[in-house]
Structures are given as C-alpha cells and as structure tokens.
C-alpha positions in Angstrom: -34.9 10.4 -61.0 -31.4 9.3 -59.8 -32.7 8.3 -56.4 -35.7 6.4 -58.0 -33.7 4.6 -60.8 -30.9 3.1 -58.1 -33.5 1.8 -55.4 -36.1 0.5 -57.6 -34.7 -2.9 -57.1 -32.4 -2.4 -54.4 -32.1 -4.0 -50.9 -29.9 -3.0 -47.9 -30.2 -6.3 -46.4 -27.5 -8.3 -48.7 -23.9 -7.9 -49.5 -23.5 -5.4 -52.5 -21.6 -8.0 -54.8 -22.6 -9.4 -58.2 -20.9 -12.9 -57.3 -21.5 -14.1 -53.7 -18.0 -15.9 -53.8 -16.4 -12.4 -54.2 -14.7 -11.0 -51.3 -15.8 -7.4 -50.1 -13.0 -5.1 -49.5 -13.5 -2.6 -46.8 -10.9 0.3 -46.2 -10.9 1.6 -42.7 -9.2 4.9 -41.6 -9.6 6.4 -38.3 -8.8 10.3 -37.1 -8.1 10.7 -33.6 -9.8 14.0 -33.0 -9.6 14.5 -29.1 -8.8 12.3 -25.8 -11.5 13.0 -23.5 -10.7 11.0 -20.6 -8.4 8.3 -19.2 -9.8 6.4 -16.4 -6.8 4.6 -14.8 -8.9 2.8 -12.3 -11.5 1.3 -14.3 -8.9 1.2 -17.2 -11.3 2.8 -19.8 -10.3 5.2 -22.6 -12.6 7.5 -23.8 -12.0 9.1 -27.2 -13.3 11.0 -30.1 -12.9 9.5 -33.2 -13.7 10.1 -37.0 -14.1 6.9 -38.6 -14.0 6.8 -42.7 -15.2 3.3 -44.1 -14.8 3.2 -47.9 -16.1 0.3 -50.2 -17.7 -0.4 -53.7 -21.4 -1.2 -54.2 -22.0 -3.1 -57.4 -25.4 -2.3 -57.6 -25.2 1.8 -57.0 -23.7 2.6 -60.5 -24.7 5.0 -63.1 -23.6 7.0 -66.1 -22.9 10.1 -65.0 -23.7 11.8 -68.4 -27.2 10.4 -68.3 -28.1 12.6 -65.4 -26.3 15.9 -66.2 -23.0 15.1 -65.0 -23.9 14.3 -61.4 -20.9 12.1 -60.3 -22.0 12.2 -56.3 -24.8 11.8 -54.3 -25.5 11.9 -50.5 -28.2 10.1 -48.9 -28.9 8.3 -45.4 -27.1 5.9 -44.5 -30.1 3.4 -43.8 -31.0 3.5 -47.4 -27.9 1.3 -48.2 -26.0 -1.7 -47.3 -23.2 -1.0 -44.7 -20.6 -3.0 -43.0 -21.2 -4.3 -39.6 -17.6 -3.1 -38.4 -17.7 -2.6 -34.7 -15.1 -2.0 -32.0 -14.0 -5.1 -30.6 -12.6 -4.0 -27.1 -15.4 -1.6 -26.2 -16.2 -0.9 -23.0 -19.4 1.3 -23.4 -22.2 -0.1 -21.2 -24.8 1.7 -23.8 -23.2 0.0 -26.9 -23.5 3.1 -29.1 -21.8 2.9 -32.4 -21.0 5.6 -34.8 -23.3 8.3 -35.6 -25.8 7.7 -38.5 -24.7 10.0 -40.9 -25.3 10.3 -44.7 -23.2 8.3 -47.2 -21.5 9.5 -50.1 -22.2 7.4 -53.4 -20.0 7.9 -56.3 -21.0 7.1 -59.9 -18.9 4.1 -60.0 -20.0 2.6 -56.9 -17.9 3.8 -54.2 -19.3 4.3 -50.9 -17.8 6.4 -48.3 -19.5 6.7 -44.9 -17.7 9.3 -42.7 -19.3 9.0 -38.9 -18.0 10.5 -35.6 -18.1 8.4 -32.7 -17.3 9.0 -29.0 -15.6 5.2 -28.1 -15.3 3.9 -25.0 -12.5 1.0 -24.9 -10.9 -0.7 -22.5 -7.0 -0.4 -21.8 -4.9 -2.3 -19.8 -2.9 0.3 -17.4 0.4 0.0 -16.3 0.9 2.4 -13.5 4.6 1.1 -12.3 6.1 4.3 -13.3 3.2 6.7 -12.4 3.3 9.8 -12.8 6.4 8.9 -15.2 4.4 6.4 -17.0 3.4 5.9 -20.7 0.6 3.7 -21.6 -0.7 1.9 -25.1 -4.2 1.7 -25.7 -5.6 -0.5 -28.8 -8.6 0.0 -30.7 -9.4 -3.0 -32.9 -11.9 -2.9 -35.7 -13.6 -5.8 -37.3 -16.8 -7.1 -38.8 -19.1 -8.4 -36.3 -20.7 -11.2 -38.4 -18.7 -11.5 -41.8 -15.9 -13.3 -42.2 -12.4 -12.8 -44.3 -14.0 -14.9 -47.2 -16.8 -12.3 -46.9 -15.9 -9.1 -46.2 -12.2 -8.1 -45.8 -10.9 -5.1 -43.7 -7.8 -3.1 -44.7 -6.2 -0.2 -43.4 -6.1 3.0 -45.5 -2.9 4.5 -44.0 0.2 3.0 -41.8 -1.0 4.9 -38.8 -4.1 7.2 -37.9 -4.5 10.7 -38.8 -3.4 13.2 -35.7 -3.6 16.4 -38.1 -6.8 17.3 -36.2 -5.9 16.2 -32.8 -6.6 18.5 -30.1 -3.9 18.6 -27.4 -4.8 17.0 -24.0 -3.7 18.9 -20.9 -2.7 15.3 -19.0 -1.5 13.4 -22.2 0.9 13.4 -25.0 0.1 11.3 -27.9 3.2 10.2 -29.6 1.9 8.3 -32.3 -1.1 5.7 -33.5 0.2 3.2 -35.7 -2.0 0.7 -37.4 -2.0 -3.1 -38.2 -4.0 -5.4 -40.0 -4.3 -9.0 -38.1 -6.1 -12.1 -39.3 -7.7 -13.8 -36.3 -8.7 -17.5 -35.9 -11.1 -17.6 -33.0 -12.2 -20.5 -31.2 -16.1 -20.8 -32.4 -15.7 -20.5 -36.1 -13.3 -22.2 -38.5 -13.0 -19.1 -41.0 -10.4 -16.0 -40.5 -11.6 -12.9 -39.3 -9.5 -9.9 -40.4 -9.3 -6.8 -38.3 -7.3 -3.5 -38.1 -5.7 -2.7 -34.8 -4.7 1.0 -33.7 -1.9 1.2 -31.2 -2.5 4.5 -29.5 0.8 5.8 -27.6 0.6 8.1 -24.6 3.0 9.6 -22.3 1.7 11.2 -19.3 2.4 14.9 -18.5 3.9 14.7 -15.1 3.9 18.6 -13.7 0.6 18.5 -12.2 1.6 15.3 -10.0 5.0 16.7 -9.5 4.0 19.8 -8.3 0.8 18.5 -6.2 1.8 15.2 -5.1 5.7 14.9 -5.6 7.3 18.1 -4.2 5.3 18.6 -1.1 6.1 14.9 -0.1 9.7 15.7 -0.8 9.7 18.9 1.3 7.9 16.9 4.2 10.1 14.0 4.2 13.1 16.6 5.0 11.3 17.5 8.1 11.7 14.1 9.5 15.4 14.0 10.0 15.3 17.6 11.9 13.5 15.5 14.6 17.0 14.6 15.7 18.2 18.2 15.8 15.6 19.0 18.6 16.6 19.3 21.9 15.4 16.4 24.0 13.7 18.7 26.6 11.7 20.4 24.1 9.3 17.3 24.3 8.4 17.9 20.5 10.7 15.2 18.9 8.1 12.3 18.7 5.0 14.5 17.8 7.1 15.9 14.9 7.8 12.2 13.6 3.8 11.1 14.1 3.0 14.7 12.3 5.1 13.9 9.5 3.7 10.1 9.2 0.1 11.6 9.1 0.6 14.4 6.6 2.2 11.6 4.2 -0.3 9.1 4.9 -2.9 11.6 3.3 -1.3 11.8 0.0 -1.0 8.0 0.1 -4.6 7.9 -0.1 -4.8 10.6 -2.6 -2.6 8.3 -5.1 -4.8 5.1 -4.1 -7.7 6.9 -4.9 -6.4 7.5 -8.8 -4.6 3.8 -9.2 -6.5 0.7 -10.0 -6.4 -1.9 -7.4 -3.7 -3.7 -8.9 -0.2 -5.8 -7.9 2.0 -3.1 -9.6 2.6 -0.4 -7.1 3.0 3.1 -8.7 6.4 4.6 -8.6 5.4 7.8 -6.5 3.5 4.9 -4.2 6.7 3.2 -3.6 8.5 6.6 -2.9 5.7 7.5 -0.2 6.1 3.7 1.5 9.6 4.1 1.7 9.8 7.6 3.4 6.9 6.5 5.6 9.1 3.7 6.7 11.9 5.7 7.1 10.1 8.5 9.1 8.8 5.2 11.4 12.7 4.1 11.9 13.6 7.4 12.8 10.5 8.1 15.3 11.5 4.6 17.1 15.1 5.8 17.1 13.9 9.0 18.4 12.2 7.0 21.4 15.3 4.9 22.1 17.7 8.1 21.9 15.5 9.9 24.4 15.6 7.2 26.9 19.4 7.1 26.8 19.0 11.1 27.5 16.8 10.8 30.3 18.5 7.9 32.0 18.6 8.4 35.7 21.5 8.5 38.7 20.9 4.9 38.7 22.2 4.3 35.4 25.0 2.1 34.6 28.1 3.9 33.4 28.8 4.2 29.5 30.5 1.1 28.3 34.1 1.6 27.3 33.3 0.6 23.7 30.9 3.5 23.7 33.0 5.6 24.9 35.4 5.0 22.3 33.6 4.5 19.4 30.5 7.1 20.1 32.0 9.8 22.3 35.4 10.0 20.2 35.2 8.7 16.6 31.4 9.6 16.0 31.6 12.8 18.1 34.1 13.8 15.9 32.8 13.1 12.8 29.4 14.6 14.0 31.0 17.5 14.9 29.8 17.4 18.5 32.2 19.1 21.3 30.8 19.7 24.4 32.0 20.8 28.0 32.1 18.6 31.0 28.5 19.6 33.2 29.2 21.6 36.0 28.9 20.2 39.5 25.4 21.1 41.3 25.6 21.9 44.9 22.9 20.0 46.8 22.4 19.3 50.2 23.8 15.7 51.7 21.3 13.4 53.6 22.0 11.2 56.6 19.7 9.1 58.0 16.8 9.9 55.7 17.1 13.6 56.9 18.4 16.7 55.4 22.4 17.0 55.9 24.5 20.2 57.1 25.6 22.4 54.4 29.2 23.4 53.9 29.1 26.2 56.4 27.0 23.7 59.0 29.8 21.2 58.3 32.6 23.8 59.3 30.2 24.9 62.4 30.1 21.4 63.7 33.8 20.8 63.2 34.5 22.9 66.3 32.6 20.6 68.3 34.8 17.6 68.1 37.8 16.0 66.4 35.4 13.0 66.1 32.5 14.7 64.8 34.7 16.5 62.4 36.1 13.7 60.9 32.9 12.1 60.6 31.3 14.7 58.7 34.4 15.6 56.2 34.2 11.8 55.4 30.6 12.0 54.9 30.7 15.0 52.9 33.6 13.7 50.8 31.5 10.6 50.0 28.6 12.8 49.5 30.4 15.0 46.7 32.2 11.8 45.3 28.9 10.2 44.6 27.3 13.1 43.5 30.2 13.8 40.6 30.3 9.9 39.7 26.6 10.3 39.2 26.4 13.7 37.1 29.5 12.3 35.4 27.5 9.0 34.2 24.5 11.3 33.6 26.3 13.7 31.6 28.1 11.0 29.5 24.8 9.2 28.7 23.4 12.7 27.3 26.2 13.2 25.3 26.0 9.7 23.8 22.4 10.4 23.3 23.5 14.0 21.1 25.8 12.3 19.3 23.4 9.8 18.2 20.9 12.3 17.3 23.4 14.4 15.0 24.5 10.8 13.9 21.2 9.8 12.6 20.1 13.2 11.7 22.8 13.0 8.9 22.2 9.8 8.1 18.3 10.1 7.5 19.2 13.7 5.5 21.5 11.5 2.8 18.5 8.8 2.9 16.0 11.4 2.2 18.1 13.3 -0.5 19.2 10.0 -2.4 15.4 8.9 -2.5 14.3 12.3 -3.4 17.1 12.5 -6.1 15.8 9.0 -7.7 12.2 10.0 -8.0 13.0 13.4 -9.5 15.6 11.9 -11.9 12.4 10.4 -13.4 11.1 13.4 -14.0 14.0 15.1 -15.8 
C-alpha cells in the first residue's frame, strides 16, 4: 500500500524538489575497501570503493503512523530519481558505474543509496624515487549535468572511511582526505561543485630491495675485483663484460615496469651509474693490460711515473715487489744462435783476439738483456700499482653509491 501511494504520481525523470529554484544537496561518503592494482606504466589505479549518496526527495514522504509505524523501505534504485554523480577522472574503457543496488527511503524523504564500485582512475605517477616513492591519486566526484545552482555536492567527512580497508602487499595507505571544490569550466558559465578524495600511498619497497637492488649491489662489487685478477689469467676483460650484461638485464626489468617518462627512477640512475663505472673499469683494464704486456721495444718508464707511481702510489696501495731475476738466454750473432757461456770460455782458448771479441759481445748481450728485463719489469710493476689503485678507487665508489641508494630504504 505504501509503495502504491508513493509512486502514484511520481516520476524519476525530474529533480525531486518542490521549487525548481531550490538547490538539492547531495552528501557523498566514500569508503576505501581494497586497492586492486596500481599500473605505473599506464598510470591507472584500480580500487574497490563503497559509495554512499544521501539526499532528500520532497515527493517521497509519509506519516509512519498511517502505515503501522513503517519508517523505512528498500526499493530498486531504478524506481526513484538518483543524482548523476560520476568519477570525473575515470580511466575505465567500458564506462561502468556503481552497482545498481536498492535505495533506502526514510519516512521524512531521506534517500540513502549505498553501492559498491570497482573504479579505474587516472593517476599521475611520479617514479623519480622508485622503489622508495610515494604517490597521490585523486578521485574527483561531481554531477555530470546539474550545475551548482541545481545540485550541490557535499562531503560527509573530512576524509574517506578506511576502517574496512584490506591491506595491500605493495602499497601502504597513509590517508585519503576529502576536499570540496567549485570549478568554473570553459564550456559553461555556471559553477560545478565536486568532491576530490586524495589517496596518499607509500610503496612497500622490500620486494624491490631484495629482488632488484641487493643483487645489483652484489654484482657491482664484482667489478673492482677485475683489477685484482692477474693479467696472465686472461679473464680481466671478460669479467667486466659479464657484469655489464648482468646489469643490463636488471635495467630492462625496471624499464618494463616504469612509464616512459622523462623522470628517471632512482634505481635506474643507480643502474646507469654502476654500468658507467663498469664501462670505465673495463676500459682502464684494457689500458693497464696494454702496459703490462709491453714488449722489449718499449721505452723506459718516465721519471715522473717512477716517482709518482712506483714510489708514492705503490706505498699507498701496499705493492712491494722484488726486482725480477734475469733469465739466461742464448746470444745471437749475425742472425745465428750464439755460443753459450761454456762455448764462449772454450773459444777464449783459441786466441786473444777472438776471446776479447766474444767477451765484449757477451757483455753487451747480457747488458741489453738486463736493460730489457728491467724496462719490462718496471712497466709490469706500474701496471700492478695502477691495478691496485683503481681497485680501491672503484671499491670506494661502489660502496658510496650503494650506501646512498640503501640509505633511502632506511
């Protein structure tokens, strides 16, 4: 009987006010239930919300004493007029709105419409400090066709209700304050009020620290060890190239997650700095190996290099090396194999002239050999000192970079 009496002359097409000049107030309350997904690359936030809209319908009132004390009824929402409040910054390609649930009508005309909704909203993502970043995503609700002189939207509370929030494994919710705005759009002269909820999120960085950051730090500490490898091992350059390829894989993983923006994430900057350092260490390794393997035709070590590298830097890097021992080799004369020491002594007996000639040749041969070995030994010591020097330099650089990036996690 009540339903028939209420909807005898009722229409859901018109705004339910007694005077057309009266502004209809709609109170909005949003409850955040769950953060489903944050798509950083497409900058879309998917969330599960409970939306409550409360307004007064001037045509749906009754005296509860006339209906056995019945003060509230619940009817399908399609039976009554409902405000066309939508999410302005929606990013849903299907344009789905709140679920079509029942409306609770009170005897004094108060209408309460509670409806759940899975919303996809556009969110400007700033990944400058990824994975230690914080984001702010906005939900702007307002009427699509009614201006502020016809429908005014108010926020029920200063912030969204987070009492029933399901914790997200990746994001920590810091708050969701609400603010009412009045906007004048270029298309229309009338004001359009809206309520904007700002969802403040902070990323839980543990997953990225253990899966992207710590492996990179461990790999980057292998780069300076390339200077510690002996030059004769033949693995100095290959170690640097292998470390570079490993870091490239991690860089590609980060690039797939992040949006293609001008803001380079913090972990991306760390990767680039580490890869630059490894490139420099590989180039220096090639240069030092060239010094180590310089042949007998190499020029003597300059005096400044002997003083700076072989004295001061060698002490700083704790490089102490005995002078190389001379190796006995056969002398050559006229392009043929020369006599050994025993043969030379044997030939001395053949005559004084031959003796003096051979002794002079042997002396020159050993003098040249000793000078050559001294030059090559000095260059090898220069290479070893440079290896140790750059090893400590790059160890300090890796440590400082790792300290800076890990300091953001604390």
